[in-house]
C-alpha positions as CSV (number, residue, x, y, z in Angstrom):
1,M,-1.9,3.9,-9.1
2,N,1.0,3.9,-11.6
3,Q,0.2,0.0,-12.3
4,A,3.2,-1.8,-14.2
5,L,3.0,-4.1,-16.9
6,G,4.6,-6.8,-14.9
7,V,5.3,-8.0,-11.2
8,H,8.2,-6.6,-8.9
9,E,9.2,-9.2,-6.2
10,C,10.5,-8.2,-2.9
11,D,14.3,-7.7,-2.9
12,L,14.3,-8.3,0.9
13,C,12.8,-11.7,0.6
14,P,15.7,-14.3,0.6
15,E,14.1,-16.8,-2.1
16,P,12.5,-16.3,-5.3
17,L,8.5,-16.6,-5.2
18,D,7.4,-20.5,-6.0
19,N,6.1,-20.9,-9.2
20,A,3.2,-22.8,-8.2
21,R,2.1,-20.1,-5.9
22,P,0.4,-17.1,-7.3
23,W,2.2,-13.8,-6.7
24,Y,-0.4,-11.9,-5.0
25,E,-0.9,-14.7,-2.3
26,P,1.5,-14.4,0.8
27,R,4.6,-16.7,1.2
28,P,4.2,-19.2,4.3
29,G,5.0,-17.2,7.4
30,H,4.1,-13.8,6.0
31,R,1.5,-11.8,6.1
32,R,1.4,-10.2,2.9
33,A,2.1,-10.8,-0.8
34,S,5.8,-10.3,-1.7
35,A,5.0,-9.3,-5.2
36,G,3.3,-6.3,-6.2
37,T,2.4,-4.3,-9.6
38,G,2.4,-0.3,-8.7
39,E,2.2,2.6,-5.9
40,I,-0.2,3.7,-3.4
41,R,-1.0,7.3,-2.5
42,V,-1.5,8.8,0.6
43,P,-2.5,12.5,1.1
44,G,-0.7,14.3,3.7
45,E,-0.9,18.1,4.5
46,P,-2.5,20.4,1.9
47,G,-0.6,20.2,-1.4
48,T,1.3,17.1,-0.1
49,A,0.7,13.8,-1.2
50,Y,3.1,10.6,-0.5
51,A,3.9,7.6,-2.9
52,A,4.9,4.1,-1.8
53,P,5.1,0.9,-3.7
54,S,2.2,-1.3,-3.2
55,L,4.6,-3.6,-1.2
56,I,4.8,-1.1,1.4
57,G,2.3,-3.5,3.6
58,H,4.6,-6.5,3.0
59,Y,7.6,-4.4,3.9
60,V,6.5,-3.2,7.1
61,L,4.5,-6.3,8.4
62,D,7.2,-9.2,7.0
63,H,10.7,-7.0,7.1
64,G,10.0,-4.9,10.2
65,Y,10.4,-1.8,7.8
66,L,9.4,1.6,9.6
67,P,8.4,4.2,7.1
68,P,9.2,8.1,7.9
69,R,6.8,9.4,10.5
70,E,5.6,11.8,8.4
71,F,4.1,9.2,6.0
72,V,2.9,7.0,9.1
73,D,1.1,9.9,10.3
74,A,-0.5,10.8,7.1
75,V,-1.6,6.9,6.8
76,L,-3.0,6.7,10.4
77,A,-5.0,10.4,9.5
78,F,-6.5,9.0,6.1
79,D,-10.1,8.4,6.8
80,L,-11.0,5.9,3.9
81,Q,-14.8,6.3,4.7
82,D,-14.7,10.4,3.9
83,R,-11.8,11.1,1.7
84,S,-13.5,14.5,0.1
85,A,-14.1,16.2,3.6
86,A,-10.6,15.7,4.9
87,H,-9.2,16.8,1.9
88,P,-11.4,18.8,-0.4
89,S,-8.5,20.5,-2.5
90,I,-7.0,17.1,-3.7
91,A,-9.4,14.8,-6.0
92,F,-8.3,10.9,-5.6
93,P,-9.2,9.5,-8.9
94,W,-7.4,6.5,-8.2
95,I,-9.9,5.4,-5.4
96,P,-13.1,4.7,-7.2
97,D,-16.3,5.5,-5.1
98,D,-17.5,1.9,-5.4
99,A,-14.2,0.5,-4.3
100,E,-14.0,-2.0,-1.3
101,L,-11.6,-0.3,1.3
102,Y,-9.5,-2.1,3.3
103,D,-9.0,-0.8,7.1
104,A,-6.0,-2.6,8.9
105,R,-7.4,-1.2,12.3
106,F,-9.8,-4.4,12.3
107,E,-7.3,-6.9,11.1
């Protein structure tokens, strides 16, 4: 969602990205890429949607960031396989029906 025309590097990483490594690959010792290009959206209670930078996984896994409880609860409650049944009043056009969905529970 809201893809940018450039890449944003993590401000928490002490060293700039190595130009020899693609921006979308994790740095050595990291679990997620430390550069991103947009946002993610997560539905909450009816009428509520949360936005986070696409680097949220990097911030959590590689820097120990803990998002607000409401955001975490919404992420954990979101069923990637059955989006329309859980949130019939919220359309998610930014997730194509044929998208390959990632589920961190199986990592």
